[in-house]
C-alpha positions in Angstrom: 0.0 0.0 0.0 2.6 2.6 -1.1 1.7 6.1 -2.0 3.2 6.9 -5.5 5.9 9.5 -5.8 4.6 10.7 -9.2 1.1 9.6 -10.1 0.6 8.5 -13.8 -1.5 10.6 -16.1 -3.7 7.8 -17.2 -4.7 4.3 -16.1 -2.5 1.5 -17.3 -4.7 -0.8 -19.6 -5.0 -4.3 -18.3 -5.6 -6.0 -21.7 -4.6 -4.6 -25.0 -1.3 -5.6 -26.7 -2.3 -9.3 -27.4 -5.7 -8.6 -29.0 -6.0 -9.8 -32.5 -7.1 -7.1 -35.0 -10.5 -7.5 -36.6 -10.5 -10.4 -39.1 -12.0 -11.2 -42.5 -15.4 -12.8 -42.6 -14.2 -16.5 -42.9 -11.6 -16.0 -40.2 -14.1 -14.3 -37.9 -16.5 -17.2 -38.5 -14.0 -19.5 -36.8 -14.0 -17.4 -33.7 -17.8 -17.2 -33.7 -18.1 -20.9 -34.1 -16.2 -21.9 -30.9 -19.4 -23.1 -29.2 -22.4 -23.9 -31.3 -25.6 -25.7 -30.4 -24.6 -29.3 -31.1 -28.0 -30.5 -32.3 -28.5 -27.6 -34.8 -24.9 -27.9 -36.0 -25.1 -31.6 -36.6 -28.4 -31.2 -38.5 -26.6 -28.9 -40.9 -23.7 -31.4 -41.3 -26.2 -34.2 -41.9 -27.4 -32.5 -45.0 -23.8 -32.1 -46.3 -22.7 -35.6 -45.3 -25.7 -37.4 -47.0 -24.9 -39.1 -50.3 -27.5 -39.8 -53.0 -29.1 -43.2 -52.5 -27.2 -44.8 -55.3 -23.9 -43.5 -54.1 -24.7 -44.4 -50.5 -25.6 -47.9 -51.4 -22.4 -48.3 -53.5 -20.3 -46.9 -50.7 -21.8 -49.3 -48.1 -21.2 -52.2 -50.4 -17.5 -51.2 -50.8 -17.2 -50.7 -47.0 -18.6 -54.2 -46.3 -16.3 -55.7 -49.0 -13.3 -54.1 -47.4 -14.2 -55.5 -44.0 -14.7 -59.0 -45.4 -11.4 -58.8 -47.2 -9.6 -57.7 -44.0 -11.1 -60.6 -42.1 -9.8 -63.0 -44.7 -6.4 -61.6 -43.9 -6.9 -62.1 -40.2 -4.5 -65.1 -40.2 -1.8 -62.7 -41.4 -2.4 -59.9 -39.0 0.2 -57.5 -37.7 2.4 -58.3 -34.7 0.1 -56.8 -32.1 -2.9 -58.9 -33.1 -0.8 -62.1 -33.5 0.7 -61.5 -30.1 -2.6 -61.1 -28.4 -4.0 -64.3 -30.1 -0.9 -66.4 -29.3 -0.7 -65.4 -25.7 -4.2 -65.5 -24.4 -3.2 -63.8 -21.2 -5.6 -62.2 -18.7 -5.7 -58.4 -18.8 -3.6 -58.0 -15.7 -1.1 -60.5 -16.9 -0.9 -58.8 -20.3 -0.3 -55.5 -18.6 2.4 -56.9 -16.4 4.1 -58.5 -19.4 4.1 -55.2 -21.3 5.4 -53.3 -18.2 8.3 -55.6 -17.8 9.1 -55.5 -21.5 9.0 -51.7 -21.4 11.2 -51.7 -18.3 13.7 -53.9 -20.1 13.9 -51.4 -22.9 15.2 -48.9 -20.3 18.4 -50.9 -19.7 21.1 -49.3 -21.8 23.2 -52.4 -21.8 21.6 -54.8 -24.3 23.6 -57.7 -23.1 22.1 -57.4 -19.6 18.6 -57.1 -21.0 19.1 -60.2 -23.1 20.5 -62.1 -20.1 17.5 -61.2 -18.1 15.2 -62.4 -20.8 17.1 -65.5 -21.7 18.2 -67.0 -18.4 16.9 -65.2 -15.4 13.2 -64.5 -15.8 12.2 -66.6 -12.8 14.9 -65.3 -10.4 15.9 -62.0 -11.9 16.7 -59.3 -9.4 14.3 -56.8 -10.9 15.0 -54.1 -8.2 18.7 -54.2 -9.0 18.3 -53.9 -12.7 15.1 -51.8 -13.1 14.9 -49.8 -9.9 12.1 -49.9 -7.4 9.2 -52.3 -8.2 6.6 -49.6 -8.6 8.7 -48.0 -11.3 8.1 -51.0 -13.4 4.4 -50.4 -13.3 4.5 -46.6 -14.0 2.8 -47.1 -17.4 0.5 -49.9 -16.4 -2.7 -47.9 -17.2 -1.4 -47.1 -20.7 -0.7 -50.7 -21.6 -4.0 -51.8 -20.1 -5.8 -49.4 -22.4 -3.8 -50.6 -25.4 -4.3 -54.3 -24.7 -7.9 -54.4 -23.5 -9.4 -51.0 -24.5 -10.1 -50.2 -20.9 -8.2 -49.1 -17.9 -6.8 -52.0 -15.9 -6.5 -51.8 -12.1 -3.7 -54.1 -11.0 -4.3 -56.2 -7.9 -2.8 -54.9 -4.7 -0.5 -58.0 -4.4 0.9 -57.2 -7.9 1.5 -53.6 -7.0 3.3 -54.6 -3.8 5.4 -57.4 -5.3 6.1 -57.1 -9.0 8.8 -59.8 -8.8 6.5 -62.3 -7.1 3.7 -61.5 -9.6 6.1 -62.1 -12.5 7.2 -65.4 -11.0 3.6 -66.5 -10.7 3.1 -65.6 -14.4 6.1 -67.6 -15.3 4.8 -70.5 -13.2 1.4 -70.5 -14.9 2.5 -70.0 -18.5 6.0 -71.6 -18.5 9.3 -69.8 -18.9 9.9 -70.6 -22.6 6.5 -69.0 -23.5 7.0 -66.0 -21.3 10.6 -65.5 -22.6 9.2 -65.5 -26.2 6.3 -63.2 -25.1 8.6 -60.7 -23.5 10.8 -60.6 -26.7 7.6 -60.1 -28.8 6.4 -57.4 -26.5 9.7 -55.6 -26.8 9.4 -56.0 -30.6 6.0 -54.4 -30.5 7.2 -51.4 -28.7 10.4 -51.1 -30.7 8.9 -51.5 -34.2 5.1 -51.5 -34.2 4.6 -47.9 -33.1 7.7 -46.1 -34.4 9.1 -46.5 -37.9 12.6 -46.0 -36.6 14.7 -44.7 -33.7 16.4 -42.2 -36.0 15.3 -40.5 -39.2 17.9 -42.5 -41.2 16.6 -45.8 -39.8 13.0 -44.8 -40.5 13.9 -43.7 -44.1 15.7 -47.0 -44.7 12.7 -49.0 -43.4 10.2 -47.0 -45.4 11.8 -48.3 -48.6 11.7 -52.0 -47.7 9.1 -54.6 -48.7 5.4 -53.5 -48.3 6.5 -50.3 -46.7 7.6 -49.1 -50.1 3.9 -49.1 -51.2 3.2 -46.0 -49.2 4.0 -42.3 -49.1 5.3 -41.0 -45.7 5.0 -38.1 -43.4 7.6 -38.4 -40.7 6.9 -37.2 -37.2 9.8 -36.6 -34.9 8.5 -37.8 -31.5 8.7 -35.4 -28.6 6.4 -33.4 -26.4 5.9 -29.7 -26.0 9.0 -27.5 -25.3 9.2 -26.3 -21.7 12.2 -24.1 -22.3 13.8 -22.2 -25.1 16.6 -24.7 -25.0 14.0 -27.5 -25.6 12.6 -25.6 -28.5 16.0 -25.0 -30.2 16.8 -28.7 -29.7 13.5 -29.7 -31.5 14.2 -27.1 -34.2 17.5 -28.7 -34.9 15.9 -32.2 -35.0 13.4 -31.0 -37.5 16.1 -29.3 -39.6 18.2 -32.5 -39.6 15.2 -34.6 -40.5 14.3 -32.3 -43.5 17.8 -32.6 -44.8 17.7 -36.4 -44.4 14.3 -36.7 -46.1 15.1 -34.3 -48.9 18.4 -35.9 -49.7 16.7 -39.2 -50.5 15.2 -37.7 -53.6 16.5 -38.0 -57.2 19.9 -36.2 -57.3 19.6 -35.4 -53.6 16.3 -33.5 -53.8 12.6 -33.7 -54.7 12.6 -30.2 -56.2 10.7 -30.1 -59.5 8.7 -33.2 -58.8 5.1 -33.5 -57.5 5.2 -32.1 -54.0 2.0 -34.0 -53.1 3.6 -37.3 -54.0 6.9 -36.5 -52.3 7.6 -37.4 -48.6 6.8 -34.9 -46.0 7.5 -34.0 -42.4 4.9 -33.2 -39.7 5.7 -30.4 -37.3 4.3 -29.7 -33.8 4.3 -26.0 -33.1 4.2 -26.7 -29.3 7.7 -28.3 -29.7 9.1 -25.1 -31.1 8.1 -22.6 -28.5 7.8 -22.9 -24.7 4.9 -20.3 -24.5 2.9 -21.4 -27.5 -0.4 -19.9 -26.2 -2.9 -17.2 -27.0 -1.7 -15.0 -24.1 1.7 -14.7 -25.8 0.4 -14.1 -29.3 2.8 -11.3 -30.3 5.8 -13.2 -29.0 4.7 -16.4 -30.7 4.2 -14.7 -34.1 7.6 -13.1 -33.8 9.8 -15.9 -32.3 8.0 -19.0 -33.5 7.3 -17.4 -36.8 11.0 -17.1 -37.5 11.6 -20.7 -36.6 8.8 -22.0 -38.7 10.0 -19.9 -41.7 13.4 -21.5 -41.4 11.9 -25.0 -41.6 9.5 -24.2 -44.4 12.2 -22.6 -46.5 14.4 -25.7 -46.2 11.4 -28.0 -47.0 10.7 -25.9 -50.1 14.3 -26.1 -51.2 14.2 -29.9 -51.1 10.7 -30.0 -52.7 9.1 -32.0 -49.8 6.0 -31.2 -47.9 5.7 -29.8 -44.3 2.4 -30.2 -42.4 1.6 -28.5 -39.1 -0.1 -30.9 -36.7 -3.2 -29.9 -34.9 -3.2 -29.5 -31.2 -5.6 -28.2 -28.5 -8.6 -26.2 -29.4 -7.4 -23.0 -27.7 -4.4 -23.0 -30.1 -6.3 -23.3 -33.3 -6.7 -19.7 -34.3 -3.2 -18.8 -33.1 -1.8 -21.6 -35.3 -3.8 -20.4 -38.4 -2.6 -16.8 -37.9 1.0 -18.0 -37.6 0.8 -20.4 -40.5 -0.6 -17.8 -42.9 1.8 -15.1 -41.7 4.7 -17.5 -42.7 3.0 -18.7 -45.8 2.7 -15.2 -47.1 6.5 -14.8 -47.1 7.8 -14.1 -50.7 10.5 -16.8 -50.2 7.7 -19.4 -50.2 5.8 -18.1 -53.2 4.6 -20.9 -55.5 5.3 -23.7 -53.1 2.3 -26.0 -52.5 3.9 -28.1 -49.8 2.8 -26.2 -46.7 0.0 -28.3 -45.1 -2.5 -27.8 -42.3 -4.4 -30.4 -40.2 -8.1 -29.9 -39.5 -9.8 -31.8 -36.7 -13.4 -33.0 -37.6 -14.4 -33.3 -33.9 -14.2 -29.5 -33.6 -17.4 -27.7 -34.4 -15.3 -25.0 -36.1 -13.9 -27.4 -38.8 -16.2 -26.2 -41.7 -15.2 -22.5 -41.0 -11.5 -23.5 -40.8 -11.7 -25.2 -44.2 -13.4 -22.1 -45.7 -10.7 -19.8 -44.3 -8.0 -22.0 -45.7 -9.6 -22.0 -49.1 -9.9 -18.2 -49.0 -6.2 -17.8 -48.1 -5.1 -20.3 -50.7 -6.9 -18.2 -53.4 -5.4 -15.0 -51.9 -1.9 -16.5 -51.9 -2.3 -18.1 -55.3 -1.5 -21.7 -54.2 -3.0 -25.0 -53.4 -2.8 -26.0 -49.7 -2.6 -29.6 -48.5 -5.2 -30.2 -45.7 -5.1 -33.4 -43.6 -8.6 -34.1 -42.2 -8.4 -36.1 -38.9 -11.0 -37.0 -36.4 -9.2 -35.6 -33.4 -6.8 -36.6 -30.6 -7.7 -34.8 -27.4 -11.4 -35.4 -26.9 -11.3 -36.4 -23.2 -9.1 -33.6 -22.2 -11.0 -31.0 -24.2 -14.4 -32.1 -22.7 -13.0 -32.0 -19.2 -11.3 -28.6 -19.7 -14.5 -27.0 -21.0 -16.2 -28.3 -17.8 -13.4 -27.1 -15.5 -13.2 -23.7 -17.2 -17.0 -23.1 -17.1 -17.5 -22.6 -20.8 -20.9 -22.0 -22.2 -20.7 -25.3 -24.2 -18.3 -27.7 -25.8 -16.0 -26.9 -28.8 -16.3 -30.6 -29.7 -19.0 -33.1 -30.5 -20.1 -35.2 -27.6 -20.8 -38.3 -29.6 -18.4 -40.3 -31.7 -21.0 -40.7 -34.4 -21.5 -36.9 -34.6 -17.7 -36.7 -35.3 -18.1 -39.3 -38.0 -20.9 -37.2 -39.6 -18.7 -34.1 -39.3 -15.8 -35.9 -41.0 -17.9 -36.9 -44.0 -19.4 -33.4 -44.3 -16.0 -31.8 -44.1 -14.6 -34.3 -46.5 -17.1 -33.1 -49.1 -16.1 -29.5 -48.3 -12.5 -30.3 -48.9 -13.3 -31.9 -52.3 -15.5 -29.0 -53.2 -12.5 -26.7 -52.6 -10.4 -29.0 -54.8 -8.8 -26.2 -56.8 -7.5 -24.5 -53.6 -7.0 -27.5 -51.4 -5.2 -30.9 -51.8 -7.3 -33.2 -49.6 -5.7 -35.8 -47.3 -8.0 -38.0 -45.4 -6.6 -39.6 -42.3 -8.8 -42.5 -41.2 -8.8 -46.2 -40.3 -12.6 -46.6 -40.8 -13.7 -48.7 -43.8 -17.1 -46.9 -44.0 -15.4 -43.5 -44.1 -12.9 -44.6 -46.7 -15.7 -46.0 -49.0 -17.8 -42.8 -48.5 -15.0 -40.4 -49.3 -14.0 -42.5 -52.3 -17.5 -42.4 -53.6 -17.8 -38.6 -53.1 -14.6 -38.1 -55.0 -15.7 -40.2 -57.9 -18.9 -38.2 -58.1 -17.1 -34.9 -58.4 -16.6 -33.5 -61.8 -14.0 -31.0 -60.6 -10.4 -31.8 -59.6 -10.5 -34.9 -57.3 -6.9 -36.0 -56.7 -6.5 -36.8 -53.1 -4.9 -39.3 -50.7 -5.7 -41.3 -47.7 -3.5 -41.4 -44.6 -3.0 -43.8 -41.7 -0.9 -44.2 -38.6 2.2 -46.4 -38.8 1.4 -49.8 -37.3 -2.4 -49.5 -37.7 -4.7 -50.4 -40.5 -2.2 -52.3 -42.6 -4.6 -55.0 -43.7 -7.3 -52.4 -44.5 -5.1 -50.2 -46.7 -3.7 -53.3 -48.4 -7.2 -53.5 -49.9 -7.4 -49.7 -50.7 -4.2 -48.7 -52.5 -3.8 -51.4 -55.3 -4.8 -50.3 -58.8 -7.3 -53.2 -59.0 -9.0 -52.1 -55.7 -9.7 -48.4 -54.9 -6.5 -47.2 -56.5 -5.9 -44.3 -54.1 -2.5 -43.5 -52.6 -2.0 -43.7 -48.9 0.5 -41.8 -46.8 1.8 -43.2 -43.5 2.1 -40.9 -40.5 5.4 -42.4 -39.3 6.7 -41.6 -35.8 10.4 -41.4 -35.4 12.1 -41.6 -32.0 13.5 -43.5 -29.1 11.6 -45.5 -26.4 11.4 -42.7 -23.9 9.3 -40.6 -26.4 7.0 -43.5 -27.2 4.6 -43.6 -24.3 3.4 -40.0 -24.5 2.7 -40.5 -28.2 0.8 -43.7 -27.4 -1.4 -42.0 -24.9 -2.5 -39.5 -27.6 -3.1 -42.2 -30.1 -5.1 -44.4 -27.7 -7.3 -41.6 -26.5 -8.4 -40.4 -29.9 -12.1 -40.1 -29.1 -12.4 -43.9 -29.7 -13.0 -42.9 -33.3 -10.1 -44.7 -34.9 -9.0 -47.3 -32.3 -12.5 -48.7 -31.9 -12.8 -49.6 -35.6 -9.3 -51.0 -35.7 -10.0 -53.2 -32.7 -13.4 -54.4 -34.0 -12.8 -55.0 -37.7 -11.4 -58.5 -37.2 -14.0 -59.5 -34.5 -16.1 -62.1 -36.3 -18.8 -61.8 -33.7 -19.6 -58.3 -34.9 -21.8 -58.4 -38.0 -20.3 -56.6 -41.0 -23.4 -54.5 -41.4 -23.1 -53.2 -37.9 -19.5 -52.3 -38.3 -20.0 -50.3 -41.5 -23.3 -48.7 -40.5 -23.7 -45.3 -42.1 -23.2 -42.6 -39.3 -25.7 -40.4 -41.1 -28.3 -43.0 -40.7 -27.4 -43.6 -37.1 -27.4 -39.9 -36.1 -30.6 -39.2 -38.0 -32.3 -41.8 -35.9 -31.3 -40.4 -32.5 -33.8 -38.8 -30.2 -31.0 -36.7 -28.6 -28.2 -35.7 -31.0 -25.9 -34.4 -28.2 -24.9 -37.1 -25.7 -27.5 -37.1 -22.9 -25.0 -38.3 -20.3 -22.6 -35.4 -21.0 -24.2 -32.3 -19.4 -23.3 -28.8 -20.5 -20.6 -27.3 -18.2 -23.2 -25.2 -16.4 -25.1 -28.3 -15.4 -22.1 -30.3 -14.3 -23.3 -30.2 -10.6 -26.8 -31.2 -11.3 -27.6 -34.7 -10.2 -29.6 -36.7 -7.6 -27.1 -35.6 -5.0 -26.9 -31.9 -5.7 -28.6 -29.3 -7.8 -26.7 -26.2 -8.5 -25.1 -24.3 -11.4 -21.5 -24.5 -12.2 -19.8 -21.1 -12.2 -19.2 -19.7 -15.7 -15.8 -18.6 -16.9 -14.3 -16.6 -19.8 -12.5 -18.2 -22.8 -9.2 -16.3 -22.9 -8.4 -17.9 -26.3 -11.6 -16.5 -27.9 -10.9 -13.2 -29.6 -14.5 -12.1 -29.4 -14.7 -12.7 -25.7 -11.3 -11.1 -25.2 -12.4 -7.9 -26.9 -15.5 -7.7 -24.7 -13.4 -8.4 -21.6 -10.8 -5.8 -22.6 -13.5 -3.1 -22.9 -14.9 -4.0 -19.5 -11.5 -4.4 -17.7 -10.1 -1.1 -19.0 -13.1 0.9 -18.0 -13.7 -0.8 -14.7 -13.3 2.4 -12.6 -9.7 2.0 -11.4 -8.7 5.1 -9.5 -12.2 5.7 -8.0 -12.3 2.5 -6.0 -12.8 3.0 -2.3 -12.9 0.5 0.5 -14.6 1.9 3.5 -16.6 0.5 6.5 -20.2 -0.1 5.7 -21.8 0.2 9.1 -25.2 2.0 9.3 -25.2 4.7 11.9 -21.3 5.0 12.0 -20.0 7.3 9.3 -16.3 6.6 8.4 -13.9 9.2 9.7 -10.5 7.6 9.2 -7.7 8.6 6.9 -8.0 7.5 3.3 -4.9 5.6 2.2 -3.9 5.2 -1.4 -3.5 1.8 -3.1 -1.2 1.5 -6.1 -0.9 -0.9 -9.0 1.9 -3.4 -8.1 2.8 -3.5 -11.8 3.2 0.3 -11.9 3.5 2.1 -8.5 2.8 5.4 -10.2 -0.9 4.4 -10.7 -3.3 4.9 -7.8 -6.1 2.4 -8.3 -8.1 3.4 -5.2 -8.2 4.2 -1.5 -9.1 2.4 1.7 -10.3 3.5 5.1 -9.7 1.7 8.4 -12.5 1.3 11.0 -12.1 3.1 14.3 -13.2 1.7 17.7 -16.6 3.5 17.6 -17.4 1.9 14.2 -16.6 -1.6 15.5 -18.8 -1.1 18.5 -21.6 0.1 16.4 -21.2 -2.9 14.0 -21.5 -5.3 17.0 -24.6 -3.4 18.3 -26.2 -3.6 14.9 -25.6 -7.3 14.7 -27.1 -8.0 18.1 -30.2 -6.0 17.1 -30.6 -7.8 13.8 -30.1 -11.3 15.2 -33.8 -12.1 16.1 -35.1 -11.2 12.7 -32.3 -13.1 11.0 -32.9 -16.1 13.2 -36.5 -16.1 12.1 -35.6 -15.9 8.4 -36.2 -19.4 6.7 -33.2 -21.3 5.4 -34.6 -21.1 1.9 -34.6 -17.3 2.0 -31.1 -17.2 3.3 -30.0 -19.6 0.5 -31.7 -17.3 -2.0 -29.6 -14.4 -0.8 -26.5 -16.4 -1.3 -27.5 -17.4 -4.8 -28.4 -13.8 -5.7 -25.0 -12.7 -4.5 -23.4 -15.5 -6.7 -25.3 -14.3 -9.7 -24.3 -10.7 -9.2 -20.6 -11.7 -8.8 -20.7 -13.8 -12.0 -22.4 -11.0 -14.0 -19.8 -8.5 -12.8 -16.8 -10.8 -13.2 -14.7 -8.3 -15.3 -15.0 -5.6 -12.6 -13.7 -8.0 -9.9 -11.0 -9.3 -12.3 -9.8 -5.8 -12.7 -9.5 -5.4 -9.0 -7.6 -8.6 -8.7 -5.1 -7.4 -11.3 -4.8 -3.7 -10.4 -4.7 -4.2 -6.6 -3.2 -7.7 -6.2 -1.2 -8.1 -9.4 -3.0 -11.3 -10.3 -3.1 -12.7 -13.9 -6.4 -12.7 -15.8 -6.8 -16.4 -15.4 -6.2 -16.1 -11.7 -8.8 -13.3 -11.5 -11.3 -15.6 -13.2 -10.5 -18.4 -10.8 -10.9 -16.0 -7.8 -14.4 -14.9 -8.9 -15.5 -18.4 -9.9 -14.4 -19.8 -6.5 -16.5 -17.3 -4.7 -19.5 -18.0 -6.9 -19.1 -21.8 -6.4 -18.8 -21.4 -2.6 -22.0 -19.2 -2.4 -24.0 -21.7 -4.5 -22.6 -24.7 -2.6 -23.5 -23.3 0.8 -26.9 -22.2 -0.4 -27.5 -25.8 -1.4 -26.2 -27.1 1.9 -28.5 -24.7 3.7 -31.6 -25.9 1.9 -30.6 -29.5 2.6 -29.7 -29.3 6.2 -31.6 -26.4 7.7 -35.0 -27.2 6.3 -37.7 -28.5 8.6 -37.2 -32.3 9.1 -39.8 -34.9 10.0 -38.6 -36.8 13.1 -39.6 -40.5 13.7 -42.1 -41.2 16.5 
């Protein structure tokens, strides 16, 4: 509470520098489409996703044929399926096996790992070689999800004694079988999910055997950068990978060839900047823009593609602004290899495609667009609930996402002159429908399918040949060491169930083919409730048989429209005129008014406060004693209503209280939102408790 030496002439704005300037209509539609009514939006998409009857019937026939052909191939399935068939282990045993195999991969000395597998499974000193027992089980939930499709809770005995549990497993199955199983599990982790430990290894493998039938987009495994040092390390890894990929072309480059047929690299922007977030927009556009330009210039020089991976919803618009800022550089003029990923589970997908098409026309190029279903569904749903958003940015049903995918596939094909469509899917019905749409188009219809390395091999073996669907397929090929594998697997396994469920069910003979390839348009059209009835809107999160209160609402700080409204309210919130003074009827405040300054700029006086004197305190106590009988007679429901009214007023005036949090206490905007929401939640919670526990109660007898 320091008095400033030299007061500032004008208040310091709380929010201004990071605001995005007004956008074009297609770009503005993306922001406006953050949260749309799911039912109304899906009904629009149903119209766009519906094929004419003849085309629909043909697509369904192709999808069913694909499934039957894949099932014929079941005896020659990939290593994961073969492993699970050969070793019919219980779910806990399968998880334990994968955990031990993964732990063995952590041993840098291959000879020691081999010895443990070959000779010492039954009596190996796991603690000596692998650390504490519980470290072996650190990824148990991930492997349980992969092996069984559900989270597996290991027994307490297994958690306490991994060595003993593994000995019991050996005793039941036999050491030769377990030895072979561990080796197979290590092979799965080492080869099934990554194409190679290094880019050179991945490139060499991509040219061997059946791998040579595919195009490739290489993904350098790694999570988001936490420091600038991390970002620069990832930048160098991408540069090295681009050099390695490009030099495999004719005469050491793919320049001059079809960039859509050339290999490509996929880039995660979060790996290239430690503060890749909307709040740091100006810094991101400057620093990350420079790094991305360096990568794209090198990719252009080699004539290969570079595609920006999609990430969380709150990064979508920042990504697009950054991409088009870089794409507009004159050094990239005429290059059609700069690709963008669009997530169909986002309600904004149609507007994103329209914006991309507009920018492609404006920049006079054709932009590759990879359409995916989406990888962060669970986290996005939970974040919207936690942040108190007005709705969800995603669809709440898998089938709604499937409908969205088909509708947006048509949109990509319609924009064929501005966009090169790339359809990433492992779903036979989706493949057949997209193929039929493209055949029905009279305009440009060249496109490709895409799949993840290690998934859908049997399915795409029936898609790419000339005597089948005759469409090229690109493999999204992760490259990296074991320590980078598990985070990647988590993302793949939690992809909204949209891809993994079909991959897991396609060879299950107990599931009728017709059920597996059911048209999502037909399914969704038959629903009574298009939005999932068991996923309440965030405001209704606390409405159940045990409680009945509203969740506090927040502000989306990644939404430009909401930011502009918030900025206007924050910057005119009355700082300078705020006064905190005793509010005691019958006792006028007489103390000295003390100035309060902005901790970010001590020159700015944000308000004044007055202390209570002894007479004011005495009067407050007297007033309380006098008011007690009437308050005691006030019903609990009336008291609860007062608390709820206070909560509603706080929520409605959130920007004003956020301004106080920032100007007086130096809190960030997100902290200010949290402060107000916590107060609102407490008021509503205690109102609910009052109604439940202070209401008249019928006693027995």
